[in-house]
N, C-alpha and C positions, 0 to 999 in steps of 0.2 A: 504494500500500500504506500502510495506517494502522498505526502502532505500537499495541501493546496499551494499553488505557486504564488498566491497573493494573500497577505494577511489583511483581514478587514477588521475594523473596529475603530477605536478612538483615533488611532493614527490616521486612518483614512479620512475621517471627518475633520480632524485637525488640519489635514492637508488642504481641505477646502478653504481654510482661513489663510494659508500661506502658499499660494500657487507659485510654482517655478518650473522651468524646464520646458521641453517640447518632446514630442514623441512621434507617433505615426503620422502619415500624411492625410489628415482629414479634409473633407470638403464641407462647405457650409453655404446655405442659401437662405433667403429671408422668408420664403413662403412655401408651404406644403403643396403638393400636387392637388389638382382640383378634386373636391370630394373628400379630402382627408381631414382628420381632426385638427383643430387649431388649439392653442394653449391659452385659455382664458381670454382676456381682452388684449393682451400684448401680441405683438407680431412674433410668431414663432421663427426660430432659426433652425433649419434642417442641418443636422450634424451627421456626417457619414464617416465612420472609422474604417480606414483601409486595412489596418493591421488585424482587427478582430471581426471585421465584416458585419457591422450593424449600422443602423441609422435610427435617429430619434429627432423629434421636433422639440428643441430645448427652449427655455424661456429667455435665453440670450446666447451670445457667441461662446461656444465651448472651446476649451483649450486642451489639446492633447499633451499629456505630461510624460516625462521620460520613464516613469514607473508603470506606464500602460493605462493609467486612469485618464479620464477626460472630465474636465470640471468647468463649471460656470459659477461665478460669484457675482451677484448683482447687489443693488442696494437693499433689496428686501427678499430676494430669492436666491437659492443655491441648488446646484445639482452636481452629483458626482456619479460617474459610471466606472465600475471596476469589473474586471473579468477574472473569474476564478477558473483555473484549469486543473485537471487531475482528479483524483478520487474525492476530494472535498466538494466537487461540483455535483456529485451523485446524490447527495442528500440535502436539498435546500432547507428543509425544516431544521436539521441539526445545525447547519451553518447559521441560520437565523438565531437559534438559541445561543450559540457561542457568541455571535455578534452582540446580542442584547446584553449578555453578561459583561463583555468587554467594554461596550459603550457606557454601561452604568458605572464602571470603575474609572473611565477616562474622560468623560464629558462633564463639564461643570453644569450643575443643575439638571442632570439627566433625570427624566421621569417617563417611564414607559406608559403610554396611553392605551395601547391595545396589545393583547397577546398575539402571537403569530397566528395567522389564519391563511386559508387558501382562497384565492379569488380567480376568476376567469377574466383575462384581459386579451381581447382580440382572439378568443378561442384557445388561448394558451393558459394552462394552469400555473399560477405564480403563488409564491409564499410572500407574505408581507407582515410588517408590524409598524406601529407609529409611536413616536416619542417626542418630548419637548426637551430642549437644552438651551443653555446660555452660550451664545456665539460670540461673546465679547461685549465691548462697549461701543455705542454709536459715536462716531467722530462728530456728528452734527449735534446730537442732543446730550451726549455724555451719559445716557442711560443704558442699562443692560439691554442687549438684543436677544429676545427669546424667540427661538424658531420652533415651529412644529414641523417634524419631518416624518416621511414615510419611507421605509426601505423595502424595495421589491427584489425578489430573487427570481430571475427569468432564465429557465434552462434552455439551452440549445440542444444538448444531448447529455449523456451521462458523464461526460468529461469536461463540459464547458457551460459556464453559468455567468450571466450578467447580474451584477448587484447595482441597482439604481437607487440612489438616495436623493430624494427631493425634499427641500425644506423652504419654508416661507415664514415671514414674521407671523407669530401666533394669531394676532388679531385679523389677519387676512386669510388664514388657512381655510380651505374648502376641500373636504375629503374627496368629493367627486371630481373636482378640478385636478387634484393630485393623480387620481386614477386615470383621468382623461389624458394627462400629460404622459404618464407611464405607458398608456396603451398605444402611443405612437411609436414605441420601440419595435424594431423589426430586425431579426437576424437575416442576413443576406446570403 
């Protein structure tokens, strides 16, 4: 048995705060194809990852990082996509449980809002759970920034899994909006 090639947890979320580096050659555009889901009221940004062969409509321009993740950090929203390969991808539920424990120990103000559950997004069974956490202090207001996040585990096969973490300031969080955004993810 090989351990997952990517460690997920507080380190991954903390990486959302301090972006650096570049990675695969992604492409981005500002609008989805006709008839496809859009992200809330903002103009979605189509992100295509050439290394791991997926696409998603993100709330802003994603950055491919050297560690294989792709991230977006905006003034009120954040998104990270990490790919897990190897035997750790075979059990999304177990991975979600490990991540919840790791996040509770590493994120300031972590509070799990929902237990992991299974949902269907675009006909694909995904595991997900939601939580709140303190993402630091606003440079504008000087107040703590509390985000509500949902983490989705989207399998490609038994050895490849995408972990999508979407967060938005808690007073703007809409569970259906988060699911709508995650439902734009496609393996290619």
